[in-house]
Jmol script that loads the backbone (N, CA, C; Angstrom):
load data "model"
ATOM      1  N   MET A   1     102.425 114.752  95.774  1.00  0.00           N
ATOM      2  CA  MET A   1     101.240 113.923  95.687  1.00  0.00           C
ATOM      3  C   MET A   1     101.643 112.582  95.085  1.00  0.00           C
ATOM      4  N   VAL A   2     101.150 111.533  95.680  1.00  0.00           N
ATOM      5  CA  VAL A   2     101.481 110.187  95.236  1.00  0.00           C
ATOM      6  C   VAL A   2     100.362 109.682  94.331  1.00  0.00           C
ATOM      7  N   ASN A   3     100.741 109.238  93.157  1.00  0.00           N
ATOM      8  CA  ASN A   3      99.774 108.662  92.230  1.00  0.00           C
ATOM      9  C   ASN A   3     100.124 107.205  91.992  1.00  0.00           C
ATOM     10  N   ILE A   4      99.143 106.344  92.128  1.00  0.00           N
ATOM     11  CA  ILE A   4      99.322 104.924  91.883  1.00  0.00           C
ATOM     12  C   ILE A   4      98.263 104.491  90.882  1.00  0.00           C
ATOM     13  N   ARG A   5      98.702 103.883  89.819  1.00  0.00           N
ATOM     14  CA  ARG A   5      97.753 103.333  88.848  1.00  0.00           C
ATOM     15  C   ARG A   5      97.646 101.841  89.109  1.00  0.00           C
ATOM     16  N   VAL A   6      96.418 101.375  89.190  1.00  0.00           N
ATOM     17  CA  VAL A   6      96.191  99.948  89.422  1.00  0.00           C
ATOM     18  C   VAL A   6      96.507  99.222  88.122  1.00  0.00           C
ATOM     19  N   ARG A   7      97.402  98.280  88.213  1.00  0.00           N
ATOM     20  CA  ARG A   7      97.814  97.519  87.033  1.00  0.00           C
ATOM     21  C   ARG A   7      96.737  96.502  86.664  1.00  0.00           C
ATOM     22  N   GLU A   8      96.791  96.073  85.442  1.00  0.00           N
ATOM     23  CA  GLU A   8      95.816  95.084  84.977  1.00  0.00           C
ATOM     24  C   GLU A   8      96.053  93.772  85.719  1.00  0.00           C
ATOM     25  N   GLY A   9      94.995  93.237  86.287  1.00  0.00           N
ATOM     26  CA  GLY A   9      95.088  91.977  87.017  1.00  0.00           C
ATOM     27  C   GLY A   9      95.612  92.139  88.437  1.00  0.00           C
ATOM     28  N   GLU A  10      95.855  93.356  88.888  1.00  0.00           N
ATOM     29  CA  GLU A  10      96.377  93.596  90.238  1.00  0.00           C
ATOM     30  C   GLU A  10      95.217  93.752  91.215  1.00  0.00           C
ATOM     31  N   SER A  11      95.346  93.124  92.357  1.00  0.00           N
ATOM     32  CA  SER A  11      94.282  93.243  93.353  1.00  0.00           C
ATOM     33  C   SER A  11      94.367  94.599  94.049  1.00  0.00           C
ATOM     34  N   ILE A  12      93.282  94.999  94.658  1.00  0.00           N
ATOM     35  CA  ILE A  12      93.225  96.271  95.377  1.00  0.00           C
ATOM     36  C   ILE A  12      94.219  96.266  96.542  1.00  0.00           C
ATOM     37  N   GLU A  13      94.344  95.118  97.220  1.00  0.00           N
ATOM     38  CA  GLU A  13      95.269  95.018  98.351  1.00  0.00           C
ATOM     39  C   GLU A  13      96.707  95.313  97.926  1.00  0.00           C
ATOM     40  N   GLU A  14      97.101  94.765  96.757  1.00  0.00           N
ATOM     41  CA  GLU A  14      98.460  95.015  96.272  1.00  0.00           C
ATOM     42  C   GLU A  14      98.643  96.488  95.922  1.00  0.00           C
ATOM     43  N   ALA A  15      97.633  97.105  95.331  1.00  0.00           N
ATOM     44  CA  ALA A  15      97.721  98.519  94.983  1.00  0.00           C
ATOM     45  C   ALA A  15      97.818  99.378  96.241  1.00  0.00           C
ATOM     46  N   ILE A  16      97.065  99.022  97.263  1.00  0.00           N
ATOM     47  CA  ILE A  16      97.120  99.764  98.528  1.00  0.00           C
ATOM     48  C   ILE A  16      98.500  99.626  99.156  1.00  0.00           C
ATOM     49  N   ARG A  17      99.080  98.422  99.096  1.00  0.00           N
ATOM     50  CA  ARG A  17     100.426  98.223  99.629  1.00  0.00           C
ATOM     51  C   ARG A  17     101.453  99.090  98.894  1.00  0.00           C
ATOM     52  N   ARG A  18     101.330  99.147  97.565  1.00  0.00           N
ATOM     53  CA  ARG A  18     102.242 100.002  96.790  1.00  0.00           C
ATOM     54  C   ARG A  18     102.046 101.465  97.150  1.00  0.00           C
ATOM     55  N   PHE A  19     100.795 101.875  97.348  1.00  0.00           N
ATOM     56  CA  PHE A  19     100.498 103.254  97.732  1.00  0.00           C
ATOM     57  C   PHE A  19     101.130 103.587  99.081  1.00  0.00           C
ATOM     58  N   LYS A  20     100.968 102.713 100.053  1.00  0.00           N
ATOM     59  CA  LYS A  20     101.538 102.942 101.382  1.00  0.00           C
ATOM     60  C   LYS A  20     103.060 103.025 101.310  1.00  0.00           C
ATOM     61  N   ARG A  21     103.659 102.157 100.501  1.00  0.00           N
ATOM     62  CA  ARG A  21     105.115 102.166 100.353  1.00  0.00           C
ATOM     63  C   ARG A  21     105.590 103.492  99.757  1.00  0.00           C
ATOM     64  N   GLU A  22     104.883 103.987  98.759  1.00  0.00           N
ATOM     65  CA  GLU A  22     105.237 105.272  98.153  1.00  0.00           C
ATOM     66  C   GLU A  22     105.077 106.417  99.149  1.00  0.00           C
ATOM     67  N   CYS A  23     104.035 106.356  99.960  1.00  0.00           N
ATOM     68  CA  CYS A  23     103.835 107.388 100.986  1.00  0.00           C
ATOM     69  C   CYS A  23     104.994 107.377 101.974  1.00  0.00           C
ATOM     70  N   GLU A  24     105.448 106.204 102.358  1.00  0.00           N
ATOM     71  CA  GLU A  24     106.579 106.095 103.277  1.00  0.00           C
ATOM     72  C   GLU A  24     107.844 106.672 102.640  1.00  0.00           C
ATOM     73  N   ARG A  25     108.087 106.349 101.389  1.00  0.00           N
ATOM     74  CA  ARG A  25     109.282 106.836 100.698  1.00  0.00           C
ATOM     75  C   ARG A  25     109.287 108.357 100.601  1.00  0.00           C
ATOM     76  N   ASN A  26     108.111 108.952 100.408  1.00  0.00           N
ATOM     77  CA  ASN A  26     108.023 110.400 100.248  1.00  0.00           C
ATOM     78  C   ASN A  26     107.917 111.133 101.582  1.00  0.00           C
ATOM     79  N   GLY A  27     107.817 110.415 102.698  1.00  0.00           N
ATOM     80  CA  GLY A  27     107.767 111.043 104.007  1.00  0.00           C
ATOM     81  C   GLY A  27     106.437 111.718 104.320  1.00  0.00           C
ATOM     82  N   ILE A  28     105.383 111.302 103.654  1.00  0.00           N
ATOM     83  CA  ILE A  28     104.076 111.933 103.850  1.00  0.00           C
ATOM     84  C   ILE A  28     103.537 111.663 105.254  1.00  0.00           C
ATOM     85  N   MET A  29     103.663 110.436 105.726  1.00  0.00           N
ATOM     86  CA  MET A  29     103.128 110.103 107.048  1.00  0.00           C
ATOM     87  C   MET A  29     103.873 110.871 108.149  1.00  0.00           C
ATOM     88  N   GLN A  30     105.168 111.008 108.024  1.00  0.00           N
ATOM     89  CA  GLN A  30     105.929 111.765 109.014  1.00  0.00           C
ATOM     90  C   GLN A  30     105.483 113.218 109.028  1.00  0.00           C
ATOM     91  N   GLU A  31     105.232 113.777 107.850  1.00  0.00           N
ATOM     92  CA  GLU A  31     104.793 115.165 107.754  1.00  0.00           C
ATOM     93  C   GLU A  31     103.418 115.341 108.385  1.00  0.00           C
ATOM     94  N   ILE A  32     102.529 114.395 108.165  1.00  0.00           N
ATOM     95  CA  ILE A  32     101.187 114.462 108.756  1.00  0.00           C
ATOM     96  C   ILE A  32     101.277 114.414 110.275  1.00  0.00           C
ATOM     97  N   LYS A  33     102.075 113.492 110.797  1.00  0.00           N
ATOM     98  CA  LYS A  33     102.226 113.378 112.247  1.00  0.00           C
ATOM     99  C   LYS A  33     102.848 114.640 112.838  1.00  0.00           C
ATOM    100  N   LYS A  34     103.793 115.224 112.101  1.00  0.00           N
ATOM    101  CA  LYS A  34     104.453 116.435 112.584  1.00  0.00           C
ATOM    102  C   LYS A  34     103.471 117.602 112.669  1.00  0.00           C
ATOM    103  N   ARG A  35     102.543 117.673 111.730  1.00  0.00           N
ATOM    104  CA  ARG A  35     101.604 118.788 111.679  1.00  0.00           C
ATOM    105  C   ARG A  35     100.288 118.517 112.394  1.00  0.00           C
ATOM    106  N   GLU A  36     100.165 117.369 113.029  1.00  0.00           N
ATOM    107  CA  GLU A  36      98.907 117.002 113.665  1.00  0.00           C
ATOM    108  C   GLU A  36      98.533 117.971 114.785  1.00  0.00           C
ATOM    109  N   TYR A  37      99.507 118.394 115.558  1.00  0.00           N
ATOM    110  CA  TYR A  37      99.271 119.317 116.657  1.00  0.00           C
ATOM    111  C   TYR A  37     100.199 120.513 116.520  1.00  0.00           C
ATOM    112  N   TYR A  38      99.726 121.665 116.931  1.00  0.00           N
ATOM    113  CA  TYR A  38     100.558 122.869 116.908  1.00  0.00           C
ATOM    114  C   TYR A  38     101.495 122.851 118.102  1.00  0.00           C
ATOM    115  N   LYS A  39     102.752 123.146 117.851  1.00  0.00           N
ATOM    116  CA  LYS A  39     103.733 123.287 118.921  1.00  0.00           C
ATOM    117  C   LYS A  39     104.279 124.702 118.854  1.00  0.00           C
ATOM    118  N   SER A  40     104.306 125.346 119.987  1.00  0.00           N
ATOM    119  CA  SER A  40     104.817 126.711 120.019  1.00  0.00           C
ATOM    120  C   SER A  40     106.322 126.706 119.758  1.00  0.00           C
ATOM    121  N   PRO A  41     106.851 127.826 119.301  1.00  0.00           N
ATOM    122  CA  PRO A  41     108.290 127.896 119.008  1.00  0.00           C
ATOM    123  C   PRO A  41     109.165 127.561 120.215  1.00  0.00           C
ATOM    124  N   SER A  42     108.718 127.922 121.417  1.00  0.00           N
ATOM    125  CA  SER A  42     109.529 127.617 122.599  1.00  0.00           C
ATOM    126  C   SER A  42     109.601 126.105 122.836  1.00  0.00           C
ATOM    127  N   VAL A  43     108.500 125.403 122.590  1.00  0.00           N
ATOM    128  CA  VAL A  43     108.491 123.945 122.758  1.00  0.00           C
ATOM    129  C   VAL A  43     109.395 123.303 121.711  1.00  0.00           C
ATOM    130  N   LEU A  44     109.325 123.772 120.476  1.00  0.00           N
ATOM    131  CA  LEU A  44     110.190 123.246 119.424  1.00  0.00           C
ATOM    132  C   LEU A  44     111.660 123.455 119.767  1.00  0.00           C
ATOM    133  N   ARG A  45     111.976 124.627 120.311  1.00  0.00           N
ATOM    134  CA  ARG A  45     113.354 124.932 120.700  1.00  0.00           C
ATOM    135  C   ARG A  45     113.818 123.984 121.804  1.00  0.00           C
ATOM    136  N   LYS A  46     112.973 123.755 122.802  1.00  0.00           N
ATOM    137  CA  LYS A  46     113.335 122.845 123.889  1.00  0.00           C
ATOM    138  C   LYS A  46     113.556 121.428 123.370  1.00  0.00           C
ATOM    139  N   GLU A  47     112.692 120.970 122.463  1.00  0.00           N
ATOM    140  CA  GLU A  47     112.841 119.630 121.906  1.00  0.00           C
ATOM    141  C   GLU A  47     114.135 119.513 121.109  1.00  0.00           C
ATOM    142  N   ARG A  48     114.446 120.551 120.327  1.00  0.00           N
ATOM    143  CA  ARG A  48     115.676 120.547 119.540  1.00  0.00           C
ATOM    144  C   ARG A  48     116.900 120.502 120.451  1.00  0.00           C
ATOM    145  N   ASN A  49     116.871 121.299 121.522  1.00  0.00           N
ATOM    146  CA  ASN A  49     117.990 121.303 122.472  1.00  0.00           C
ATOM    147  C   ASN A  49     118.144 119.954 123.155  1.00  0.00           C
ATOM    148  N   ALA A  50     117.032 119.342 123.526  1.00  0.00           N
ATOM    149  CA  ALA A  50     117.080 118.034 124.177  1.00  0.00           C
ATOM    150  C   ALA A  50     117.661 116.989 123.231  1.00  0.00           C
ATOM    151  N   GLU A  51     117.256 117.041 121.963  1.00  0.00           N
ATOM    152  CA  GLU A  51     117.776 116.094 120.974  1.00  0.00           C
ATOM    153  C   GLU A  51     119.276 116.288 120.784  1.00  0.00           C
ATOM    154  N   THR A  52     119.723 117.519 120.747  1.00  0.00           N
ATOM    155  CA  THR A  52     121.147 117.804 120.603  1.00  0.00           C
ATOM    156  C   THR A  52     121.923 117.251 121.794  1.00  0.00           C
ATOM    157  N   LYS A  53     121.392 117.448 122.999  1.00  0.00           N
ATOM    158  CA  LYS A  53     122.058 116.930 124.200  1.00  0.00           C
ATOM    159  C   LYS A  53     122.128 115.405 124.167  1.00  0.00           C
ATOM    160  N   ARG A  54     121.037 114.757 123.718  1.00  0.00           N
ATOM    161  CA  ARG A  54     121.029 113.295 123.617  1.00  0.00           C
ATOM    162  C   ARG A  54     122.097 112.812 122.640  1.00  0.00           C
ATOM    163  N   LYS A  55     122.206 113.478 121.497  1.00  0.00           N
ATOM    164  CA  LYS A  55     123.209 113.080 120.501  1.00  0.00           C
ATOM    165  C   LYS A  55     124.614 113.223 121.047  1.00  0.00           C
ATOM    166  N   ILE A  56     124.873 114.324 121.757  1.00  0.00           N
ATOM    167  CA  ILE A  56     126.196 114.550 122.338  1.00  0.00           C
ATOM    168  C   ILE A  56     126.502 113.481 123.387  1.00  0.00           C
ATOM    169  N   ARG A  57     125.503 113.193 124.233  1.00  0.00           N
ATOM    170  CA  ARG A  57     125.683 112.187 125.269  1.00  0.00           C
ATOM    171  C   ARG A  57     125.972 110.817 124.658  1.00  0.00           C
ATOM    172  N   ARG A  58     125.231 110.443 123.613  1.00  0.00           N
ATOM    173  CA  ARG A  58     125.452 109.156 122.946  1.00  0.00           C
ATOM    174  C   ARG A  58     126.850 109.091 122.340  1.00  0.00           C
ATOM    175  N   LYS A  59     127.266 110.185 121.710  1.00  0.00           N
ATOM    176  CA  LYS A  59     128.594 110.211 121.091  1.00  0.00           C
ATOM    177  C   LYS A  59     129.673 110.061 122.145  1.00  0.00           C
ATOM    178  N   MET A  60     129.525 110.759 123.258  1.00  0.00           N
ATOM    179  CA  MET A  60     130.518 110.662 124.330  1.00  0.00           C
ATOM    180  C   MET A  60     130.549 109.253 124.907  1.00  0.00           C
ATOM    181  N   LEU A  61     129.377 108.651 125.084  1.00  0.00           N
ATOM    182  CA  LEU A  61     129.305 107.304 125.623  1.00  0.00           C
ATOM    183  C   LEU A  61     129.956 106.318 124.660  1.00  0.00           C
ATOM    184  N   LYS A  62     129.671 106.480 123.369  1.00  0.00           N
ATOM    185  CA  LYS A  62     130.253 105.606 122.353  1.00  0.00           C
ATOM    186  C   LYS A  62     131.764 105.763 122.327  1.00  0.00           C
ATOM    187  N   ASP A  63     132.253 106.995 122.395  1.00  0.00           N
ATOM    188  CA  ASP A  63     133.688 107.247 122.381  1.00  0.00           C
ATOM    189  C   ASP A  63     134.361 106.674 123.627  1.00  0.00           C
ATOM    190  N   SER A  64     133.711 106.790 124.772  1.00  0.00           N
ATOM    191  CA  SER A  64     134.339 106.279 126.002  1.00  0.00           C
ATOM    192  C   SER A  64     134.389 104.749 125.970  1.00  0.00           C
ATOM    193  N   ARG A  65     133.385 104.117 125.382  1.00  0.00           N
ATOM    194  CA  ARG A  65     133.428 102.650 125.249  1.00  0.00           C
ATOM    195  C   ARG A  65     134.543 102.223 124.311  1.00  0.00           C
ATOM    196  N   TRP A  66     134.699 102.980 123.232  1.00  0.00           N
ATOM    197  CA  TRP A  66     135.735 102.665 122.267  1.00  0.00           C
ATOM    198  C   TRP A  66     137.121 102.826 122.880  1.00  0.00           C
ATOM    199  N   MET A  67     137.287 103.852 123.715  1.00  0.00           N
ATOM    200  CA  MET A  67     138.576 104.125 124.336  1.00  0.00           C
ATOM    201  C   MET A  67     138.954 103.032 125.325  1.00  0.00           C
ATOM    202  N   LYS A  68     137.985 102.392 125.985  1.00  0.00           N
ATOM    203  CA  LYS A  68     138.274 101.360 126.977  1.00  0.00           C
ATOM    204  C   LYS A  68     138.807 100.088 126.333  1.00  0.00           C
ATOM    205  N   GLN A  69     138.436  99.846 125.095  1.00  0.00           N
ATOM    206  CA  GLN A  69     138.841  98.592 124.450  1.00  0.00           C
ATOM    207  C   GLN A  69     140.231  98.650 124.030  1.00  0.00           C
TER     208      GLN A  69
END
end "model"
wireframe off; spacefill off
backbone 0.3
color backbone group
């Protein structure tokens, strides 16, 4: 839980900005977006496999570019 105390003489806008920054640092928004919709385990598995394939493909592409130079 993120707690922000409004400082003396601080505007509400500045306090809101600090609050948003703290939420970003703690990964709260990412967690909310992740839990917004239910995904079945099979869908999660497919997404994980696709991400792994993308990473491998990028690494191979990067390595092949490096080898050409």
